[in-house]
C-alpha positions as a printed NumPy array, in Angstrom:
array([[-18.749,  77.512, -72.414],
       [-20.358,  80.955, -71.706],
       [-22.826,  80.653, -68.76 ],
       [-25.106,  83.056, -66.955],
       [-26.532,  82.311, -63.706],
       [-28.946,  83.607, -61.172],
       [-28.874,  83.003, -57.645],
       [-24.919,  83.302, -57.596],
       [-24.877,  84.75 , -53.962],
       [-26.586,  81.927, -52.556],
       [-25.358,  78.559, -50.695],
       [-25.345,  76.478, -54.006],
       [-24.855,  79.321, -56.397],
       [-21.939,  80.817, -54.695],
       [-20.079,  77.256, -54.668],
       [-21.269,  76.627, -58.131],
       [-19.984,  79.992, -59.351],
       [-16.609,  78.991, -57.946],
       [-16.644,  75.49 , -59.639],
       [-17.461,  76.936, -63.052],
       [-14.728,  79.241, -62.944],
       [-12.193,  76.439, -61.895],
       [-13.374,  74.567, -64.784],
       [-12.74 ,  77.316, -67.326],
       [-16.088,  78.429, -68.148],
       [-16.845,  82.168, -68.425],
       [-19.642,  83.081, -65.863],
       [-21.727,  86.11 , -65.485],
       [-24.409,  86.775, -62.807],
       [-27.766,  87.744, -63.602],
       [-29.174,  90.227, -61.068],
       [-32.43 ,  89.702, -58.982],
       [-34.302,  92.994, -60.206],
       [-33.42 ,  95.997, -62.033],
       [-31.056,  98.547, -59.778],
       [-32.838, 101.25 , -58.188],
       [-32.232, 104.718, -59.166],
       [-30.209, 107.223, -57.013],
       [-31.577, 110.125, -58.518],
       [-34.151, 110.855, -61.471],
       [-32.76 , 109.077, -64.662],
       [-29.68 , 107.787, -63.021],
       [-29.324, 103.937, -62.219],
       [-26.766, 101.913, -60.321],
       [-25.059,  99.504, -62.56 ],
       [-25.474,  96.01 , -62.102],
       [-22.33 ,  93.905, -62.176],
       [-23.276,  92.257, -65.755],
       [-26.122,  94.395, -66.76 ],
       [-28.321,  91.692, -66.672],
       [-31.367,  91.176, -64.573],
       [-34.643,  89.595, -64.27 ],
       [-37.793,  90.309, -62.312],
       [-38.921,  87.82 , -59.335],
       [-42.462,  88.94 , -59.933],
       [-42.824,  87.987, -63.407],
       [-42.2  ,  91.374, -65.146],
       [-39.701,  91.991, -67.768],
       [-36.187,  91.341, -67.532],
       [-33.284,  92.286, -69.648],
       [-31.013,  89.413, -70.735],
       [-30.369,  91.128, -73.924],
       [-26.543,  90.3  , -73.38 ],
       [-26.786,  86.718, -73.513],
       [-27.006,  86.428, -77.406],
       [-25.036,  83.679, -78.355],
       [-24.557,  82.27 , -74.818],
       [-24.316,  78.322, -74.485],
       [-26.532,  77.941, -71.245],
       [-28.39 ,  79.705, -68.387],
       [-28.685,  78.46 , -64.833],
       [-31.648,  79.888, -62.791],
       [-31.075,  78.923, -59.425],
       [-33.008,  82.32 , -57.535],
       [-35.525,  81.723, -55.106],
       [-36.997,  82.948, -51.729],
       [-36.06 ,  80.775, -49.159],
       [-38.419,  78.02 , -47.876],
       [-37.633,  77.425, -44.463],
       [-35.874,  80.53 , -42.768],
       [-39.546,  82.08 , -41.484],
       [-42.745,  80.796, -40.399],
       [-45.189,  80.588, -43.42 ],
       [-48.017,  83.005, -43.689],
       [-50.055,  84.25 , -46.434],
       [-47.252,  86.757, -47.414],
       [-44.357,  84.303, -47.247],
       [-46.355,  81.634, -48.95 ],
       [-46.871,  84.257, -51.672],
       [-43.344,  85.331, -51.957],
       [-42.262,  81.804, -52.125],
       [-44.535,  80.686, -54.95 ],
       [-43.951,  84.273, -56.868],
       [-40.031,  84.286, -56.618],
       [-40.092,  80.831, -58.365],
       [-43.007,  80.583, -60.751],
       [-43.212,  84.38 , -61.822],
       [-39.246,  84.723, -61.716],
       [-38.726,  81.818, -63.649],
       [-41.352,  83.26 , -66.23 ],
       [-39.486,  86.54 , -66.313],
       [-36.029,  84.519, -67.127],
       [-37.879,  82.569, -69.954],
       [-39.715,  85.331, -71.383],
       [-36.457,  87.391, -71.5  ],
       [-34.388,  84.424, -73.157],
       [-37.343,  83.92 , -75.555],
       [-36.932,  87.483, -77.175],
       [-33.331,  86.896, -78.083],
       [-32.271,  86.033, -81.694],
       [-29.616,  83.701, -80.598],
       [-30.763,  82.355, -77.105],
       [-28.809,  80.062, -74.901],
       [-29.419,  76.329, -76.174],
       [-29.285,  75.006, -72.564],
       [-31.392,  76.086, -69.581],
       [-30.906,  74.64 , -66.104],
       [-33.531,  75.561, -63.494],
       [-33.503,  74.996, -59.885],
       [-36.414,  72.701, -58.654],
       [-36.886,  70.645, -55.297],
       [-38.153,  67.057, -54.277],
       [-41.028,  68.859, -52.667],
       [-42.765,  67.962, -56.042],
       [-43.347,  64.485, -54.812],
       [-45.118,  65.462, -51.686],
       [-45.47 ,  63.179, -48.48 ],
       [-45.055,  59.736, -49.703],
       [-43.907,  57.48 , -46.916],
       [-41.659,  54.695, -47.715],
       [-42.327,  54.895, -51.646],
       [-39.134,  54.742, -53.778],
       [-39.547,  57.69 , -55.819],
       [-37.816,  58.4  , -59.234],
       [-37.963,  61.104, -61.678],
       [-41.007,  59.314, -63.42 ],
       [-43.151,  59.056, -60.37 ],
       [-46.204,  61.299, -60.224],
       [-46.385,  64.571, -58.521],
       [-47.809,  64.83 , -55.129],
       [-50.051,  67.055, -53.152],
       [-49.871,  70.007, -50.921],
       [-48.38 ,  73.555, -51.161],
       [-44.756,  72.553, -52.136],
       [-45.793,  70.276, -54.87 ],
       [-48.191,  72.964, -56.24 ],
       [-45.127,  75.426, -56.272],
       [-42.622,  73.04 , -57.787],
       [-45.454,  71.632, -60.427],
       [-45.961,  75.144, -61.592],
       [-42.441,  76.198, -61.258],
       [-41.419,  73.445, -63.741],
       [-44.166,  74.27 , -66.138],
       [-42.73 ,  77.864, -66.458],
       [-39.27 ,  76.218, -67.034],
       [-40.342,  73.579, -69.703],
       [-41.803,  76.946, -71.544],
       [-38.292,  77.233, -72.953],
       [-38.463,  74.348, -74.811],
       [-39.829,  76.385, -77.723],
       [-36.161,  77.977, -78.041],
       [-33.691,  75.903, -76.076],
       [-32.121,  72.672, -77.258],
       [-32.904,  71.186, -73.573],
       [-34.316,  72.33 , -70.512],
       [-33.309,  70.313, -67.21 ],
       [-35.222,  70.894, -63.779],
       [-32.84 ,  70.198, -60.974],
       [-34.963,  68.571, -58.282],
       [-32.458,  69.169, -55.273],
       [-33.145,  67.459, -51.68 ],
       [-31.541,  68.501, -48.397],
       [-28.199,  70.126, -49.215],
       [-25.7  ,  69.314, -46.457],
       [-23.236,  72.122, -45.707],
       [-21.677,  73.527, -42.446],
       [-22.125,  77.094, -43.519],
       [-25.985,  77.102, -44.304],
       [-29.068,  74.957, -44.599],
       [-30.667,  72.48 , -42.495],
       [-27.223,  71.052, -41.235],
       [-25.832,  74.566, -40.078],
       [-29.024,  74.962, -38.112],
       [-28.747,  71.524, -36.387],
       [-25.163,  71.57 , -35.36 ],
       [-25.361,  73.866, -32.323],
       [-28.256,  71.682, -30.945],
       [-26.405,  68.592, -31.589],
       [-23.061,  69.866, -30.272],
       [-24.853,  70.904, -27.054],
       [-26.221,  67.287, -26.771],
       [-29.619,  68.605, -27.594],
       [-30.37 ,  66.706, -30.696],
       [-33.23 ,  64.554, -31.16 ],
       [-35.59 ,  62.946, -33.857],
       [-38.313,  64.84 , -35.324],
       [-41.823,  63.263, -34.537],
       [-41.629,  59.352, -35.138],
       [-38.3  ,  59.72 , -37.043],
       [-39.663,  57.235, -39.468],
       [-39.988,  60.104, -42.14 ],
       [-37.29 ,  59.663, -44.941],
       [-34.951,  62.479, -45.768],
       [-33.328,  62.493, -49.267],
       [-30.032,  64.469, -48.79 ],
       [-26.794,  65.35 , -50.976],
       [-23.748,  67.006, -49.694],
       [-22.965,  70.557, -51.327],
       [-19.942,  69.216, -53.17 ],
       [-21.916,  66.651, -54.768],
       [-24.896,  69.081, -55.464],
       [-22.227,  71.494, -57.324],
       [-20.786,  68.52 , -59.342],
       [-24.053,  67.12 , -60.185],
       [-25.141,  70.541, -61.409],
       [-21.785,  70.453, -63.516],
       [-22.521,  67.109, -64.858],
       [-25.983,  68.256, -66.142],
       [-24.676,  71.356, -67.724],
       [-21.924,  69.263, -69.356],
       [-23.842,  66.113, -70.667],
       [-25.984,  67.078, -73.663],
       [-28.096,  63.851, -73.523],
       [-29.802,  64.959, -69.852],
       [-32.901,  66.779, -70.099],
       [-36.217,  67.127, -68.08 ],
       [-36.413,  66.484, -64.489],
       [-33.331,  65.177, -62.505],
       [-33.219,  64.09 , -58.814],
       [-30.166,  65.654, -56.809],
       [-30.064,  63.419, -54.063],
       [-27.473,  61.01 , -52.937],
       [-28.454,  57.234, -53.647],
       [-29.089,  56.187, -50.035],
       [-31.959,  58.197, -48.438],
       [-32.219,  57.808, -44.563],
       [-35.124,  58.073, -42.216],
       [-34.952,  61.267, -39.807],
       [-34.05 ,  58.85 , -36.89 ],
       [-31.211,  57.198, -38.722],
       [-29.929,  60.912, -39.756],
       [-30.296,  62.028, -36.068],
       [-28.049,  58.919, -34.984],
       [-25.618,  59.415, -37.714],
       [-24.996,  62.943, -36.864],
       [-24.82 ,  62.443, -33.037],
       [-22.259,  59.593, -33.896],
       [-20.196,  61.841, -35.978],
       [-20.17 ,  64.851, -33.196],
       [-19.833,  62.345, -30.405],
       [-22.704,  63.297, -28.724],
       [-26.058,  61.895, -27.352],
       [-29.194,  62.371, -29.258],
       [-31.657,  61.019, -26.852],
       [-34.402,  63.67 , -27.335],
       [-37.703,  63.321, -29.408],
       [-39.651,  66.435, -30.498],
       [-43.306,  65.448, -30.877],
       [-45.133,  66.278, -34.098],
       [-47.614,  68.548, -32.009],
       [-44.687,  70.864, -30.609],
       [-42.884,  70.99 , -34.037],
       [-46.715,  72.236, -35.541],
       [-46.896,  74.808, -32.615],
       [-43.703,  76.359, -33.432],
       [-43.567,  76.216, -37.259],
       [-47.601,  76.023, -37.858],
       [-49.334,  72.918, -39.021],
       [-48.649,  73.376, -42.898],
       [-44.881,  74.135, -42.694],
       [-44.361,  71.274, -40.139],
       [-46.216,  68.757, -42.127],
       [-44.319,  69.684, -45.367],
       [-40.984,  70.645, -44.294],
       [-40.313,  68.739, -41.045],
       [-42.457,  65.55 , -41.177],
       [-42.911,  65.04 , -44.9  ],
       [-41.452,  61.717, -46.169],
       [-39.756,  61.426, -49.344],
       [-37.443,  58.499, -50.234],
       [-36.02 ,  59.814, -53.509],
       [-33.597,  57.956, -55.771],
       [-31.371,  59.657, -58.516],
       [-32.188,  57.628, -61.305],
       [-31.209,  59.947, -64.276],
       [-27.828,  60.745, -62.806],
       [-27.094,  57.405, -62.17 ],
       [-28.025,  56.17 , -65.711],
       [-25.969,  59.134, -67.273],
       [-22.743,  57.797, -65.443],
       [-22.58 ,  60.231, -62.594],
       [-20.393,  59.072, -59.573],
       [-21.27 ,  60.452, -56.208],
       [-18.239,  61.313, -53.844],
       [-20.64 ,  60.586, -50.929],
       [-23.054,  58.092, -51.274],
       [-23.338,  57.113, -47.47 ],
       [-24.422,  59.577, -44.918],
       [-21.787,  58.794, -42.425],
       [-19.046,  59.469, -45.177],
       [-20.719,  62.823, -46.101],
       [-20.963,  63.975, -42.454],
       [-17.441,  62.691, -41.875],
       [-16.023,  64.973, -44.672],
       [-18.251,  67.834, -43.862],
       [-17.271,  67.815, -39.956],
       [-13.277,  67.181, -40.851],
       [-11.047,  70.249, -40.05 ],
       [-11.076,  72.885, -42.861],
       [ -8.983,  72.38 , -45.859],
       [ -9.825,  75.308, -47.712],
       [-12.272,  73.767, -50.529],
       [-14.823,  76.146, -51.847],
       [-17.39 ,  73.472, -52.107],
       [-17.139,  71.249, -49.288],
       [-19.537,  72.921, -46.916]])
């Protein structure tokens, strides 16, 4: 299969790129933005000559005529910096306008790819307490729910030319070299881990290895289209997550970070939507399509992630 991908240098993208190559697919990277000129009229060539504009301007995907699929993963990180008006604008624009640039460029092709997979997030459901959420659940409220709703709307515009469009609603991806787990490990190893707020909020997680396998499954399963929850089938509360991680590291986790402290550090909106939101999400579409998780239980996933390294490209 001939596949093009944005976000190939990110945590998920780099692991997915390796997995696609291992499976024998032909993969090219789509750059984020046009190369800057070194002198008037002279541009630095991109690796593939392909690019999209994260601000929604014209992209150049002309070399993708006759390709089988595009996987669009690029987007501004949502948890690396405290939110302010500028950061919120970048989070929104990079996803909504960036996807618009990709879809518009693909729509100009005479023979566009038949399959488009676009990153999405379980943030679309908002803060929902203990309610079990599937792909058919209504969307929620809040900044992230708005971002994801508009993001997916831009993705679905590709139905005008693509055979199928899949939106990959990813949860908390567990890996030791990036994401939430990588940030928590130093604290927990030092015995400073603890629950956030009451700890009752649900965390819907997935190992990086299963995330990559699930994306490949969506790519290679022609019957899958629309939203797909990329989460393990057994979400846990923040308290349970804390206990499992502490046990895996053989460390205590006796501390509690009060909600007020989290809000003071992150800001009220970011704390409410990232650290304290509860999302109990189930992977109904993956299950119905025959996908089998390698790590269905959190303790199994953590044991595999924290085991001595064996050189796998997608384990952590």
